[in-house]
ZAMI-252183 format. One line per field, with one value per residue (C-alpha): x, y, z; residue in one letter; residue number from 1. Coordinates in steps of 0.5 Angstrom, whole numbers, m for minus. Layout:
c1 <- c(X_...)
c2 <- c(Y_...)
c3 <- c(Z_...)
type <- c(A_...)
seq <- c(NUM_...)
END
This chain:
c1 <- c(40_42_45_50_52_53_57_61_64_66_70_77_79_86_88_93_98_100_93_93_95_96_98_104_106_105_109_115_113_114_121_124_122_126_133_132_132_138_142_139_143_149_149_149_154_157_163_160_153_158_162_154_154_160_159_152_154_159_155_151_157_159_166_170_170_176_177_178_176_170_164_157_150_150_157_156_161_161_166_168_169_174_170_164_160_159_156_153_151_149_149_143_142_141_145_148_145_138_140_141_135_139_136_141_140_144_148_149_144_144_149_154_162_168_172_179_182_175_179_178_178_173_171_173_170_173_169_169_169_163_160_153_153_147_141_140_135_140_136_133_141_142_141_141_145_151_156_162_163_167_176_182_189_195_201_204_198_194_186_182_174_170_163_164_156_153_154_150_157_160_160_156_157_152_150_148_142_139_134_127_128_135_133_127_132_133_126_123_129_125_127_133_136_135_142_148_153_159_159_152_153_159_159_161_167_170_170_176_183_189_192_199_199_203_198_195_189_188_180_183_189_185_181_187_191_184_184_191_191_184_185_193_191_194_191_194_190_184_187_186_180_174_169_162_158_150_143_147_139_136_130_124_118_112_105_101_100_108_106_112_119_123_130_137_137_131_133_135_136_130_130_138_136_130_135_140_136_133_139_142_136_135_134_137_135_134_137_143_141_145_145_148_149_153_155_155_147_146_151_150_153_160_166_169_164_158_155_157_162_163_165_158_159_165_164_158_162_167_163_160_167_168_162_163_157_156_153_148_146_140)
c2 <- c(242_238_231_236_240_232_231_237_234_227_230_233_238_241_248_253_253_260_263_260_265_272_279_278_270_272_278_274_268_272_275_268_266_273_270_263_266_269_263_259_265_264_257_254_249_246_249_256_253_251_258_261_257_258_265_266_261_266_272_267_266_259_257_252_245_243_235_234_241_239_243_246_247_254_252_253_250_248_243_244_238_239_245_241_239_242_240_245_244_248_245_243_243_236_230_227_220_223_225_230_233_232_235_234_235_235_241_238_238_236_240_238_237_239_232_233_235_239_244_243_247_244_247_253_253_251_247_245_237_234_229_229_229_226_224_230_231_232_235_240_244_245_252_256_260_256_259_256_256_251_251_251_250_253_249_255_253_259_257_261_260_262_264_267_268_270_278_282_283_277_272_265_259_255_248_249_245_243_248_245_244_241_236_231_225_228_229_222_220_219_224_220_220_227_229_225_225_224_229_233_236_240_247_252_257_261_263_267_266_268_273_268_265_259_258_251_250_259_259_255_259_265_262_260_267_269_264_266_273_273_267_264_259_254_247_243_246_243_237_238_243_242_246_246_248_251_255_262_265_267_265_268_268_265_267_272_271_271_264_259_260_258_257_252_247_247_239_240_246_247_242_245_252_252_247_252_257_253_251_258_261_255_259_254_249_242_237_239_242_240_241_237_240_234_233_228_226_226_220_215_219_217_220_223_229_223_221_214_216_216_224_225_219_221_228_226_221_226_230_225_222_227_224_216_217_210_213_209_211_207)
c3 <- c(255_260_258_254_260_263_256_257_263_261_254_255_250_249_249_246_252_248_250_257_263_264_259_263_262_255_255_259_253_248_251_252_246_244_248_244_237_239_242_234_231_235_236_229_232_238_239_239_244_249_248_249_256_259_258_260_267_268_269_274_278_276_277_272_276_280_281_288_290_296_294_298_297_293_290_282_277_270_266_259_255_250_247_244_251_257_264_269_276_282_288_292_300_300_300_293_296_296_288_282_278_271_264_259_250_244_241_235_229_221_217_211_214_209_207_210_204_201_196_188_181_175_170_172_178_185_190_197_197_203_207_210_219_222_218_212_207_201_196_201_201_194_192_200_202_207_212_214_221_225_228_225_228_224_224_229_234_233_233_229_229_223_222_215_211_217_217_211_208_209_202_202_200_195_192_185_183_174_172_171_164_165_170_167_169_176_177_174_181_187_192_196_189_186_190_189_196_193_188_189_194_193_195_190_194_188_180_179_178_179_174_173_166_168_175_175_178_178_181_187_188_189_194_197_197_200_206_208_207_211_216_215_213_208_204_210_214_212_214_222_221_224_218_216_212_215_213_212_216_221_225_223_226_222_221_222_229_230_233_232_230_223_224_223_229_233_234_240_241_243_249_250_251_256_260_261_263_267_270_270_274_280_286_292_289_294_289_286_279_273_266_260_254_249_242_238_238_230_229_236_241_240_242_248_247_246_252_249_254_262_262_265_270_272_273_278_282_282_286_290_292_298_302_299_295_291_285_280_273_269)
type <- c(M_A_E_N_K_K_T_E_K_L_T_Y_S_S_V_N_A_A_K_V_G_S_A_G_K_E_A_A_T_V_T_F_A_E_G_Y_K_A_F_L_D_E_C_K_I_E_R_E_A_V_R_Y_A_I_R_A_A_E_K_K_G_Y_K_P_F_Q_Y_G_K_K_Y_K_A_G_D_K_V_Y_L_D_N_R_G_K_S_V_I_L_A_N_I_G_T_A_S_F_E_E_G_F_G_I_V_A_A_H_I_D_S_P_R_I_D_L_K_P_N_P_L_C_E_K_D_E_I_A_Y_F_K_T_H_Y_Y_G_G_I_K_K_Y_Q_W_P_T_I_P_L_A_L_H_G_R_V_V_L_A_N_G_E_T_V_D_L_A_L_G_E_K_E_E_D_P_I_F_Y_I_T_D_L_L_P_H_L_A_Q_E_Q_M_A_K_K_A_G_E_F_I_S_A_E_N_G_L_N_V_L_V_G_A_T_P_T_K_G_K_D_D_K_D_P_V_K_L_F_V_L_K_Y_L_H_E_N_F_G_M_V_E_E_D_F_L_S_A_E_L_T_L_V_P_A_M_K_A_R_D_V_G_F_D_R_A_L_I_A_S_Y_G_H_D_D_R_V_C_A_Y_P_G_L_M_A_V_L_D_A_K_K_P_K_Y_T_A_V_C_V_L_T_D_K_E_E_I_G_S_T_G_N_T_G_L_N_T_N_Y_L_Y_D_F_L_S_E_L_C_G_E_K_N_V_R_L_A_M_R)
seq <- c(1_2_3_4_5_6_7_8_9_10_11_12_13_14_15_16_17_18_19_20_21_22_23_24_25_26_27_28_29_30_31_32_33_34_35_36_37_38_39_40_41_42_43_44_45_46_47_48_49_50_51_52_53_54_55_56_57_58_59_60_61_62_63_64_65_66_67_68_69_70_71_72_73_74_75_76_77_78_79_80_81_82_83_84_85_86_87_88_89_90_91_92_93_94_95_96_97_98_99_100_101_102_103_104_105_106_107_108_109_110_111_112_113_114_115_116_117_118_119_120_121_122_123_124_125_126_127_128_129_130_131_132_133_134_135_136_137_138_139_140_141_142_143_144_145_146_147_148_149_150_151_152_153_154_155_156_157_158_159_160_161_162_163_164_165_166_167_168_169_170_171_172_173_174_175_176_177_178_179_180_181_182_183_184_185_186_187_188_189_190_191_192_193_194_195_196_197_198_199_200_201_202_203_204_205_206_207_208_209_210_211_212_213_214_215_216_217_218_219_220_221_222_223_224_225_226_227_228_229_230_231_232_233_234_235_236_237_238_239_240_241_242_243_244_245_246_247_248_249_250_251_252_253_254_255_256_257_258_259_260_261_262_263_264_265_266_267_268_269_270_271_272_273_274_275_276_277_278_279_280_281_282_283_284_285_286_287_288_289_290_291_292_293_294_295_296_297_298_299_300_301_302_303_304_305_306_307_308_309_310_311_312_313_314_315_316_317_318_319_320_321_322_323_324_325_326_327_328_329_330)
END
């Protein structure tokens, strides 16, 4: 018996973190998770996450960052980078020379994007032609309800933000698949070949023709009339639109104990939301607290809203500029 007790002191057993702590801490964890679920539901694309972050920051007293302005301890600022990434900074009491506390996460996720001229008709069905963004398992995307998110810039310069398919009364969109008894050839393929990227990810968007006898592609025309009547769009507007399809499903609890969350977009919003909340809730930090919510990680952090550019460096350099602090980043 004595030997067993000695052995217990030498070994380590992992503990379920959710079961550690007081009832009050467990309740706080559940409350935080509910906020995270709401974030997941509202922020399925990066533009939505940026808008969410800015609204939350402004409620905490954050102001838009102004180049050339001298900031002091206690000031709270944010920089909106083209509506697709954002930096928030809570200025600390320590000199910038002593460093920053930086948390960064990406807010883009794998998805299905529309091609620049996506709308077509085949066999009396209207489809959107697509290409995938980020690494996806193509066979997971057919036969699930999809929602259309993104932004359209109309010819008059007006912007229209879409999130169609999230409300119960909204239509959804769909990638079709073969019935099991017609899919023998498909099922013999490797998983990566089940669905063709070129044609297998076309999204069904309509099946009703217009009533004109001489209408060319009447189902496609019906869809265009719907888009024009509801959003002011014409077909040419697709050329400059950012439109994407994501799962039209809400975040849900998993298991009888509700210990886990099932949702689209955990990667990397499971880091983005806690990072955002940590900086927003920081009280008089010693080191300037910075949160970076960035875009394009799923395709290599490219472009002027991804971290393979200088927008974060330029922001920190501008903060340091008034005190002639030399910034070193690794």
